[in-house]
N, C-alpha and C positions, 0 to 999 in steps of 0.2 A: 717362027721357028716351032721345031717339033717339041713333045714333051721328052725331057732328058730321062734317060733310062738308067736306072741304078745298076752296077755291077754285081752280079753274084759269085759268089765262091761256092763253087760244090767241092764239099770235103768228102773223100772216099779212104777210107781206110783200105789197106789190103795185106792179106796173109794166104800164100798158097793159093792164088786165086786165077791160075792159070785157066782152067776150061771156062769161066766165065767174064773175068774181067775185061775182055774184049768188048762183048755185048753190054756191058755197062756203061765203057766209056762212051761206045757208039750210041747209045740212048741221049746220052746228054750232050754229045755233039750235035743231033739231029733233032735237038731244041729250036722249034720256033723263035724263042726268045734267044738272040743271040750274043747279048752282052755278059759273058759268063766268063769266068776261069774254072779249070779244073785241079785242085790239089791232092794228088795221090800220097798218102804217105805209107810206104811198105814196111810191112811190120816184122821183118827177116824171112822174108819169104824163100825158101830152098827149092822152088820148083821153075824159076825162071819169070814169073811174074813181073818183075821188073823190068825185062827186056820185052815184053810185050807193050805195057805201059810207056816204054821210051820212043817206041815206034810210032806213038800218036804225032809227037813232035806239039807244037802251039795248039790249042791254048792248054796242054796238060803240061802241069809241072811236078815233078816225080823226086820227090824225098824220100832217105832211105834211112832207117834206124833199126837197132837191134830189138830184138824181141821182146815188147815191153807192155803187150796189151793194148785191146782196140780202144780203151779208151784213152790212153797214152797217145795212140797213133791219131785219134781224132783231136786231140788237144793241138797236138804236133802244128795238123792242118788248117786249124782257127788260128792259130798263132801266124802262120803263114799267109792266110788270107787278106786279101787286099778289098774284099766287096762291103759292101752296103749291107746286103743280105747275106746270109748264107746257109745253104741248104746241104741237107745231110744225104748220102746215099750208101749204102754196103756194096761191097764190091761184086755181090752175086745177083744184085737186084737190077732192076731197069725201070727207066723213067719213060712215057709214053708222050709223042710229040710237044703238045701243047698245056703241059703240066706249067712249067716256071713261066709262063705267058700269062696263064690263067690267075697264078699267086701272086706274081708282081704286082698285076693289075687292081688285085684285091687289097695289097697293101698300101699302093699308092693311094688308093681311094678311103684306106680307114687309118690315119695314123696313129690310132689309140689300140691297135691291135699289133701285138709283139711278136707272136705265133700264129702261122697258119698252115695247115695240113688239109688232107683231102682223104679220101676211099682209096681203096687198092685191090685189084687181082691178086689170088696167089694163083702163081704160075710155075708150070712143070719146068722141065729140064730144056723143052725145046720152046719154051716160052709161050706155050698153050694156056690161057685162062682157064683154071679149073673151079672156083668158086672167089665170092667178093668178101675182102677181109672185114668190112661193117656191115651191119644191118641197118636200115637206115633211121632205127630210132636212137643209136649209138651214136650219132654225129650231134655235137654240142659247140656253141657259142658264146659267147660273153665271158663271164666270169665264171669260169668253170671248176674252179678246186674241188668243190665238194663231189661233184659227179666224177671228176679225175680220181680223186681218192678211191671211190667206191669202183671204178672200172678205168682200166687203162685203154682209153678208145682212141687214143694217137698213134699212126703207124711212122716210126722215125723215118722210114724212104720217102714219105710225103710233106716231109716237116721244113718250111722254111722261115727262119728267124732274122730279126734287125740284129746286126751287128754290135752296136752302141748297148743294145739290153740284153745280150749275152755278155757282153765285158761286165755288165752290173751284175748280172745274176750268178757269173760263173760258169766255168767249164764243166767237163764230163766229171764225175770225183771218180778219183783213180781206183779208190777203195772196194768198189763194185765193178764187177765184170759182165754180167750181164742184164740187170737192171737199173744200169746207169742212165739209160735213156729215159726211164721212169722219172728217177729223180730228178732229171732234168726240166721235164715237160711240167711235173708238179712244183718246181722252184719257179720259172715261168708264170704258171697260173696263179702264185701268190703274188705278182707284180704287175700284171698285164691282162689285157682281154685277150682271147683266142678265137678265131673264124675258122672257116674251112671253105673250098671249094665244094661242090655237091655234084662233083664227078669223080668216076674213076680214072686216076692219071699216072698209076705205076703198078707195077707188078715185082711181088714179093716171093722169090723163086724158093719153092720146095726141092729139096735135094739130100741126098744121103748124110752129107757133110754138115748141113744145118739140123738134121734131126737127131744128133748125137752129142748134143750140148747136154750138161751136168744141169738137169732138172732140180735136183736137189739144190744146188746152189743158187739157182733162180728162184726157187721158193725161200729162202733164208733170206736172198738179199731184196727179195719185194716187201717181205715182213719188216725189215730193218728198214727200209725207204719209207713205208708207211708211217713207222714208230718215229723216225726222224722228222716226218713231215706234221704229225702230231704236236712234237715238240715242239716245233716252231710258230705252229699253229693251233693252240689250246682251245679256241673258240670253235674249232671243227667239231668237237667232242657235243659241244651244246648244239650246233647247226644240225649235225647228222643224227646226233641221239645214240646211244651204247648198244643199243639192239643192232642197228646197222653196222656200227664200227666192229661188233663181234662177231657178224654174218661176214661181212668182207674176211677177216681173218682165217674164219673156220673155211671158206671157200679157197684161201689159197692152200689150206692143207689137202683140200681133194685134186689140187692140179698136177699132182704127181701121176695120179692116176689117169687122170686126162690125157696125159703125155703119153702114157702108154697105150693109150687107146688110139692117139693119133697116128700111132709108129702102128698099129695093127696087132700090137701084145694084148689082146683080148684077154686069155688065159691069167695072165701077169698083173693086168689091170684089176679083175677080179678078185684075185688072191690079195693085191694090196688093199683095197677097198674093204674086204673083209677084216684084215688085218687090223685096219683103221677105226673100223666101226665103232668100237666100244670108247675111244677116245674122241671120236665125232662130235661136234655141237650138233644137237637134233635140227638146228637149223638147216644144215648141211644135207640134211637126207634126202632132197630129191637130187642133189648131186649123187650123190653114194647111190641112190637105185639108177639112174641114167647110167653109171659106170658098170654096175649089176648087169644091168640088160644088152648094152653092149653099142658100139660108136654111132649108131643111128639115132640114137636117143640124145647125146649128149649135146649136139647143139640147142637144140629146144629146150634143154632142163637148164644149161647155162643161160638163154634168154631170160625165161624166166626167173631165175634165180637174181639176174641182174634187176629187174623189175621191181621184186619183193625187197631187195636191199634199197632201192631207190623210194620206195612205196614206203619203207619205214623209217627212211629218213625226213620224209615229207618232200622230197626234190620234185617228184611227178607231179605233184599238186601245185606246181607254180609255173607261171606262165613262162614260156621260154623266151631265153633273151634272144632275138633277132637282131639283124643287122640294123643300123640306125639308118633312118631316110631323111635326107638333107632337106 
């Protein structure tokens, strides 16, 4: 008798996703792992998205709700899901064919792991890969709460979790609209081990619609998420050290400028960094300098900045937690 394959519930919130939702669902239905269901919760679209989804038929279940935000849509899909495993995917992203097969195998061999992720590509509107989401040093496994506090390295579109653990941890917090995934990852890391498949298994789509998000709100929410994590885990202050925590918060205040650079608004970014300079922690000087120099300097500066944060917390001097060998 063959190994029993767990049902995977794929949770997709949608809102005015007409240009992309078909390719998103196609990428799930093309998975080499077939024991799955797709739960799409449409959050009040006005562009015909529900009609596109409905044409797929089984195994896609379409649920309609009035516009209540992405967290509410994901939570509704989770409540309707039947699977032992829950996988997250946004309405404009795609998976590569062996994603679920690789991740389900890892979870089946490591019962102590509650969340698994992978690397991903940034892709354009034609599905063409542009660059890789995570540099190799940003992949971490094991007890990762400290590292995750210092750097949100988990791409939501790659995440698969155990449904029973999600029920214990709690769903997406409705009070946050952009950093709700980071909050969920931190709460998982407080309770379980995390692991990854060291492959690029998904594509995060860059297009005009997802570059117009409220970056000011995101910055505020990420700071609130981290403060809430410190309240739940006061020992982190001792583990990481005050200097690393201050550096983490200072870096968030630079992120708005980075968002402007990402959109090609170099003049606006330079003006922003100039206005912010007097109020910036000196620890964030390299990020400020990168913003003044232009987009091509940002990636290297941010990589160095993460290494400094981890170095100040002592994490880089610890042996990495690798998967256990039976």
